[in-house]
C-alpha positions as CSV (number, residue, x, y, z in Angstrom):
1,M,169.9,-55.8,25.1
2,R,169.4,-52.6,23.1
3,T,172.3,-51.5,20.9
4,W,172.8,-47.7,20.4
5,T,174.1,-46.3,17.1
6,W,176.0,-43.1,17.0
7,M,173.1,-41.5,15.2
8,G,170.8,-42.7,17.9
9,M,173.0,-41.3,20.6
10,G,173.3,-38.0,18.8
11,T,169.5,-37.8,18.6
12,V,169.2,-38.5,22.4
13,V,171.9,-35.9,23.2
14,L,170.1,-33.3,21.0
15,A,166.8,-34.1,22.6
16,L,168.2,-33.7,26.1
17,T,169.9,-30.4,25.1
18,V,166.5,-29.1,23.9
19,L,164.8,-30.3,27.0
20,I,167.4,-28.7,29.3
21,S,167.2,-25.4,27.3
22,V,163.4,-25.4,27.6
23,A,163.6,-26.2,31.3
24,S,166.0,-23.3,32.0
25,A,163.6,-20.8,30.4
26,E,161.5,-19.0,33.0
27,N,158.5,-16.7,32.9
28,W,158.7,-13.2,34.2
29,P,155.0,-12.8,34.9
30,R,154.9,-9.6,37.0
31,Y,156.9,-6.7,38.5
32,L,160.1,-8.1,40.2
33,G,159.8,-11.4,38.2
34,P,159.0,-15.0,39.0
35,S,159.9,-14.8,42.7
36,D,158.9,-11.2,43.4
37,N,162.6,-10.4,44.2
38,G,164.2,-9.1,40.9
39,I,166.1,-12.5,40.5
40,S,165.8,-15.1,37.8
41,S,166.9,-18.7,38.2
42,E,168.0,-19.0,34.5
43,T,171.5,-20.1,33.8
44,G,173.8,-20.3,30.9
45,L,174.0,-16.6,30.2
46,I,176.7,-14.4,28.7
47,D,179.7,-13.4,30.8
48,T,180.7,-10.5,28.6
49,F,179.8,-8.7,25.4
50,G,181.6,-6.4,22.9
51,E,181.4,-2.7,22.5
52,S,178.2,-3.2,20.4
53,G,176.5,-5.0,23.3
54,P,174.4,-8.2,23.2
55,E,172.7,-9.2,19.9
56,V,169.6,-7.2,19.3
57,L,166.9,-9.6,18.4
58,W,164.3,-6.9,17.7
59,S,163.4,-3.3,18.5
60,R,160.0,-1.7,18.7
61,P,159.0,1.9,19.0
62,M,156.8,2.9,21.9
63,Q,154.8,5.9,23.0
64,A,156.4,8.0,25.8
65,G,156.4,5.9,29.0
66,F,158.2,3.8,31.5
67,G,156.0,0.6,31.9
68,G,157.8,-2.7,32.5
69,S,157.2,-5.9,30.6
70,A,155.7,-9.2,31.9
71,V,156.5,-12.4,30.0
72,F,154.4,-15.5,30.1
73,E,154.7,-18.6,27.8
74,G,156.6,-16.8,25.1
75,K,154.3,-13.7,25.1
76,I,155.1,-10.2,26.3
77,Y,152.5,-8.0,28.0
78,V,153.2,-4.3,28.3
79,M,151.3,-1.1,28.7
80,D,151.5,1.9,26.5
81,R,149.7,5.3,26.4
82,I,148.6,7.5,23.6
83,G,149.0,11.2,24.6
84,D,146.7,12.3,27.3
85,T,143.7,10.3,26.2
86,T,144.2,6.5,25.9
87,D,145.7,3.6,27.7
88,V,147.0,0.7,25.5
89,V,147.7,-2.9,26.4
90,L,150.0,-4.8,24.1
91,C,150.7,-8.5,23.7
92,L,153.8,-9.2,21.7
93,D,155.6,-12.3,20.6
94,L,158.8,-12.7,22.6
95,A,160.9,-14.2,19.8
96,S,160.0,-11.6,17.1
97,G,158.4,-8.6,18.8
98,D,155.4,-8.9,16.5
99,E,152.1,-7.7,17.8
100,V,149.8,-10.6,18.8
101,W,147.0,-8.4,20.0
102,K,146.3,-4.9,21.1
103,E,143.5,-3.4,23.2
104,Q,142.9,0.1,24.3
105,Y,140.4,2.2,26.3
106,D,139.7,5.9,27.0
107,A,141.6,7.3,29.9
108,P,141.7,11.1,29.6
109,G,143.9,13.0,31.9
110,R,147.2,14.9,32.2
111,F,150.1,14.4,34.6
112,Q,153.9,15.1,34.6
113,H,156.1,12.6,32.8
114,T,153.2,11.2,30.7
115,G,153.1,7.5,29.8
116,A,152.5,4.1,31.3
117,R,154.2,3.2,34.6
118,S,153.3,-0.2,35.9
119,T,154.1,-3.8,34.9
120,P,151.1,-6.1,34.1
121,A,150.6,-9.3,36.2
122,V,149.9,-12.4,34.2
123,D,149.0,-16.0,34.9
124,K,147.5,-18.9,32.8
125,D,144.0,-17.2,33.0
126,V,144.3,-13.5,33.1
127,V,146.3,-10.3,32.5
128,I,145.9,-7.5,35.1
129,T,146.8,-4.0,34.1
130,V,146.9,-0.7,36.1
131,G,146.9,2.6,34.1
132,P,148.5,5.8,35.4
133,L,145.1,7.3,36.2
134,G,144.1,4.3,38.3
135,D,142.1,2.4,35.7
136,V,142.3,-1.4,36.4
137,R,141.5,-4.0,33.7
138,C,141.3,-7.8,34.0
139,W,141.8,-9.3,30.6
140,D,141.1,-12.9,29.5
141,R,144.6,-13.9,28.5
142,E,143.5,-16.0,25.5
143,K,140.5,-14.0,24.3
144,H,141.9,-10.6,25.4
145,T,138.4,-9.5,26.4
146,V,137.7,-7.6,29.6
147,L,136.4,-9.8,32.4
148,W,136.1,-6.9,34.8
149,K,137.3,-3.3,35.4
150,K,137.8,-1.1,38.4
151,D,139.0,2.5,39.2
152,L,141.4,2.7,42.1
153,L,140.7,6.4,42.6
154,A,136.9,6.8,41.7
155,D,135.8,3.5,43.3
156,W,137.4,4.5,46.7
157,N,137.0,8.2,46.6
158,D,137.2,9.4,50.2
159,G,136.1,12.9,49.5
160,Q,139.4,14.3,50.5
161,K,142.6,15.2,48.6
162,T,144.2,11.8,49.1
163,G,143.8,10.4,45.6
164,R,146.3,10.3,42.7
165,P,149.9,11.0,43.6
166,M,151.7,13.9,41.8
167,W,153.3,11.6,39.2
168,A,150.3,9.4,38.7
169,V,149.5,5.8,39.8
170,A,152.7,3.7,39.5
171,Q,151.9,0.6,41.5
172,S,151.9,-2.8,39.7
173,P,149.2,-5.4,40.4
174,L,149.8,-8.6,42.3
175,I,148.2,-12.0,41.6
176,V,148.2,-14.4,44.6
177,G,146.3,-17.6,43.7
178,D,142.8,-16.6,43.0
179,L,143.2,-13.0,44.4
180,V,144.3,-9.8,42.7
181,I,145.9,-7.4,45.2
182,L,145.7,-3.6,44.7
183,A,146.2,-0.6,46.9
184,P,143.9,2.4,46.7
185,Q,145.5,3.8,49.8
186,N,143.5,6.8,51.1
187,N,141.6,7.8,54.3
188,K,138.9,5.2,53.5
189,V,140.7,2.0,52.6
190,G,144.2,0.6,52.4
191,V,144.6,-2.5,50.3
192,V,141.9,-4.5,48.5
193,A,141.8,-8.1,47.4
194,Y,139.6,-8.9,44.4
195,E,138.5,-12.3,43.2
196,K,140.6,-12.9,40.1
197,K,138.0,-14.0,37.6
198,T,135.1,-11.8,38.8
199,G,136.4,-8.7,40.4
200,K,134.3,-9.3,43.5
201,I,135.8,-7.8,46.6
202,V,137.1,-10.6,48.9
203,W,138.4,-8.2,51.6
204,Q,139.5,-4.7,52.1
205,S,141.9,-3.5,54.8
206,K,141.8,-0.5,57.1
207,P,143.6,2.7,55.9
208,V,147.4,2.3,55.8
209,G,148.3,5.8,54.7
210,T,148.0,7.6,51.4
211,M,149.1,6.4,48.0
212,A,152.8,6.3,47.3
213,Y,154.6,4.7,44.3
214,P,155.6,1.3,45.6
215,S,153.6,-1.9,44.8
216,P,151.9,-4.4,47.2
217,R,154.1,-7.4,47.8
218,K,153.5,-10.9,49.3
219,I,155.8,-12.0,52.1
220,T,155.8,-14.8,54.6
221,V,156.9,-14.2,58.2
222,D,156.9,-16.9,60.8
223,G,154.8,-19.1,58.5
224,V,152.1,-16.5,58.0
225,D,151.4,-15.2,54.5
226,Q,150.8,-11.5,54.3
227,I,150.7,-8.5,52.1
228,M,153.3,-5.8,52.8
229,I,152.6,-2.3,51.6
230,L,154.5,1.0,52.0
231,A,152.4,4.2,52.1
232,N,152.9,7.9,52.8
233,D,152.0,9.4,56.1
234,P,151.9,13.0,57.4
235,D,155.1,15.1,57.5
236,E,156.8,12.8,54.9
237,M,157.0,10.0,57.4
238,V,156.5,6.5,55.9
239,R,154.3,3.7,57.0
240,V,155.0,0.0,56.2
241,T,152.1,-2.4,57.1
242,G,151.7,-6.1,57.1
243,L,148.1,-7.4,56.3
244,A,146.9,-11.0,56.7
245,L,146.5,-12.5,53.2
246,K,143.5,-14.4,54.3
247,D,141.3,-11.5,55.4
248,G,143.3,-8.2,55.2
249,S,143.4,-7.7,58.9
250,T,146.3,-5.6,60.2
251,L,149.1,-7.7,61.7
252,W,151.8,-5.1,62.3
253,E,152.8,-1.5,61.4
254,Y,156.0,0.4,61.3
255,K,155.8,4.2,61.3
256,D,157.7,7.3,62.7
257,G,161.0,5.6,62.2
258,W,161.9,6.6,58.6
259,K,161.2,9.7,56.6
260,C,161.1,10.0,52.8
261,K,159.8,12.9,50.7
262,I,158.8,10.7,47.7
263,P,159.0,6.9,48.4
264,C,159.2,4.9,45.1
265,A,161.0,1.6,45.9
266,T,159.2,-1.3,47.4
267,P,160.8,-2.7,50.6
268,T,163.0,-5.7,50.0
269,D,162.1,-8.9,51.8
270,L,165.1,-10.8,53.2
271,G,163.0,-13.9,53.9
272,D,163.5,-14.0,57.6
273,G,161.2,-11.2,58.8
274,R,163.7,-8.5,57.9
275,L,162.7,-5.8,55.5
276,F,165.1,-3.3,53.9
277,I,163.6,0.2,53.0
278,T,165.3,2.7,50.9
279,G,164.5,6.0,49.1
280,A,166.0,9.1,47.6
281,Y,165.8,12.8,48.5
282,R,168.3,12.3,51.3
283,A,166.1,9.6,52.9
284,G,168.7,6.9,52.9
285,C,167.5,3.6,54.2
286,A,166.3,1.6,57.2
287,M,166.1,-2.1,58.2
288,I,163.3,-3.5,60.3
289,R,162.6,-7.0,61.7
290,V,159.0,-8.3,62.0
291,K,158.3,-11.3,64.2
292,K,155.4,-13.1,65.9
293,D,155.4,-13.1,69.7
294,G,152.6,-15.4,70.8
295,D,149.4,-14.0,69.3
296,A,151.0,-10.5,68.9
297,W,153.3,-9.1,66.3
298,K,156.3,-7.0,67.0
299,V,158.3,-4.7,64.8
300,E,161.9,-3.8,65.7
301,Q,163.9,-1.1,63.9
302,L,167.5,-2.4,63.4
303,Y,168.8,0.8,62.0
304,S,167.7,3.9,60.1
305,D,169.4,6.9,58.4
306,Y,166.6,9.0,59.9
307,G,166.6,9.8,63.6
308,S,168.9,8.1,66.2
309,S,170.7,5.0,65.0
310,D,174.3,3.8,65.4
311,V,174.3,2.4,61.9
312,K,173.7,4.8,58.9
313,P,174.6,3.2,55.6
314,D,173.1,6.1,53.6
315,I,171.8,4.0,50.7
316,Q,169.5,6.1,48.5
317,S,167.8,4.0,45.8
318,W,165.4,6.4,44.2
319,M,163.2,4.4,41.9
320,H,164.2,0.7,41.9
321,D,164.1,-1.8,44.6
322,A,167.2,-3.2,46.3
323,I,167.8,-6.9,45.6
324,Y,168.8,-9.4,48.2
325,Y,171.0,-12.1,46.7
326,Q,173.1,-14.8,48.5
327,G,173.3,-13.0,51.8
328,H,173.9,-9.4,50.5
329,L,171.9,-6.5,49.3
330,Y,172.6,-4.8,46.0
331,A,171.1,-1.4,45.2
332,N,171.5,1.5,42.7
333,S,172.4,4.4,45.1
334,S,173.4,6.9,42.5
335,T,171.4,9.7,44.2
336,N,174.3,10.1,46.6
337,N,177.1,9.3,44.1
338,K,177.8,5.8,45.4
339,G,176.5,4.0,42.3
340,L,175.9,0.3,42.6
341,V,176.4,-0.7,46.2
342,C,176.7,-4.0,48.0
343,L,175.9,-4.1,51.7
344,T,175.3,-6.7,54.5
345,P,171.9,-7.0,56.1
346,E,173.5,-5.4,59.2
347,G,174.1,-2.2,57.2
348,K,177.8,-2.5,56.5
349,V,178.6,-1.2,53.0
350,V,180.9,-3.8,51.5
351,W,181.7,-1.9,48.3
352,S,180.5,0.9,46.1
353,S,181.1,1.0,42.4
354,K,181.6,4.8,42.3
355,Q,180.5,4.2,38.6
356,Q,177.3,6.2,38.3
357,F,174.2,4.7,36.7
358,D,171.9,7.6,37.2
359,S,169.2,7.5,39.9
360,G,166.6,5.9,37.6
361,G,168.7,3.0,36.3
362,P,167.0,-0.4,36.8
363,L,168.8,-3.7,37.7
364,L,168.2,-7.4,38.0
365,I,170.3,-10.4,39.0
366,V,170.6,-13.7,37.2
367,D,173.2,-16.4,36.9
368,G,175.5,-14.8,39.4
369,K,175.5,-11.5,37.5
370,I,174.0,-8.1,37.8
371,F,172.5,-6.4,34.7
372,I,172.1,-2.7,35.3
373,L,171.0,0.1,32.9
374,H,172.3,3.6,33.1
375,G,169.1,5.6,33.7
376,D,170.4,8.6,31.7
377,N,172.2,7.4,28.6
378,G,170.9,3.8,28.0
379,T,174.3,2.0,28.6
380,L,173.9,-1.6,29.8
381,Y,176.5,-2.8,32.3
382,L,177.2,-6.4,33.4
383,A,178.9,-7.0,36.7
384,K,179.5,-10.0,39.1
385,A,177.0,-10.3,41.9
386,T,179.6,-10.9,44.6
387,P,180.6,-9.2,47.8
388,E,184.3,-9.4,46.6
389,G,184.3,-5.9,45.2
390,Y,182.7,-4.3,42.1
391,Q,183.8,-6.4,39.2
392,E,182.5,-5.0,35.9
393,L,182.4,-7.6,33.1
394,A,181.2,-5.5,30.2
395,S,179.3,-2.4,29.1
396,A,177.7,-1.1,25.9
397,K,175.2,1.5,24.9
398,V,172.0,-0.4,23.9
399,L,169.4,2.4,24.1
400,D,169.4,6.0,22.8
401,G,168.3,7.3,26.2
402,K,166.3,10.1,24.5
403,D,165.0,12.6,27.1
404,K,167.4,10.9,29.6
405,Q,164.7,8.8,31.2
406,V,165.7,5.2,31.0
407,W,163.5,4.3,34.0
408,G,161.5,1.2,32.9
409,T,162.2,-2.1,34.7
410,M,164.0,-4.8,32.8
411,S,162.7,-8.4,32.5
412,L,164.2,-11.7,31.4
413,S,162.8,-14.9,29.9
414,D,164.5,-17.7,27.9
415,G,167.8,-15.8,27.8
416,K,166.0,-12.7,26.3
417,L,166.5,-9.5,28.1
418,L,163.8,-6.8,27.6
419,V,165.1,-3.2,28.1
420,R,163.4,0.1,27.3
421,D,164.0,3.8,27.3
422,K,161.2,6.3,27.1
423,Y,160.4,5.6,23.4
424,T,161.8,2.2,22.5
425,L,161.5,-1.5,23.7
426,K,164.3,-3.8,22.7
427,C,164.9,-7.5,23.1
428,L,168.6,-8.5,23.7
429,N,170.0,-12.0,23.4
430,V,172.0,-12.7,26.6
431,K,172.3,-16.5,26.2
432,A,175.9,-17.8,26.1
433,K,176.9,-19.2,22.8
């Protein structure tokens, strides 16, 4: 029979503690994080912080921009842009912020609010980036060499004025298995699936409308994997389309039910065929339900702030997606002075913070808590993710908010929260002590 010494027991406890700590760390490999929903499964995070905010592990200057960070196996992947001439891809060490590698390529062109927009997509093999002028690069993750490159605008030029949106290409790429999903969105093509390692076109869909700012997203409805995309349509109407993941064929389409001048947020998947759509410029929101009926697909509008509907929640999330968490939706609806809101899937507003976070303030949910940045002044807020009223736990100014454009998405890995304003990327320690 084995006899344990106190020293031996201590070693075992320490080893188990390390293993549990490692197990709780999670990659944030793309826009919206590990589960494509803005939620992390990490636990053991702080419940509050002082006036100075969470501990700053490191801070790094950036060129003007709004690109989000992806994190994979302790490395950060983020885009930057030098003036009006050059796209930059950075790989940084998550623990220190030190540069691991840097690559860049010529991408001349001017547009309003200059800088990177999208979040890279990363897996064990590749890093996929999309520049604001539509330049796509697939990088070998270890060698950081280009495996293939595309141009979302030039490659699919339809000969008409349906190319780059006013504020440039903002969509983030999506890796699904061996496919890279991108959305040129013009009168010639809708969404394209490329082979991940070669760039070969696997399928291309029919047109789904013209390019807006949301990103393609994988959803599963009635057991069928599909790509959901939101696009512009004539007269500021919006089209949401479901495409079969296996071949890009059109399964269903929603149009003429919701109107938005400039759609930016990607629709939120509730996991049961319901999709929540929201936008600013007085667009409000809508909820649709997609379901399979035999061999056909049906789309039902459950409510909409546009047109005739008994339910009008008036949730206006300008730039960032609403998050569905434990049966409720949470969104930054500051464009109509509601602030952070919680509502039921049926469209009942449960509470509104009234505290304003500016329309560009990003949010994520982890460990039962909401982290949300003020999109104007760089203040970080921590609140409970609960329908039992707005319960603020802490707030502190963590970014300068220069030019009042704190619009970049946040990301989280291993208890490290990555936040940025227009010119600075910071890593904050949000692990509980």
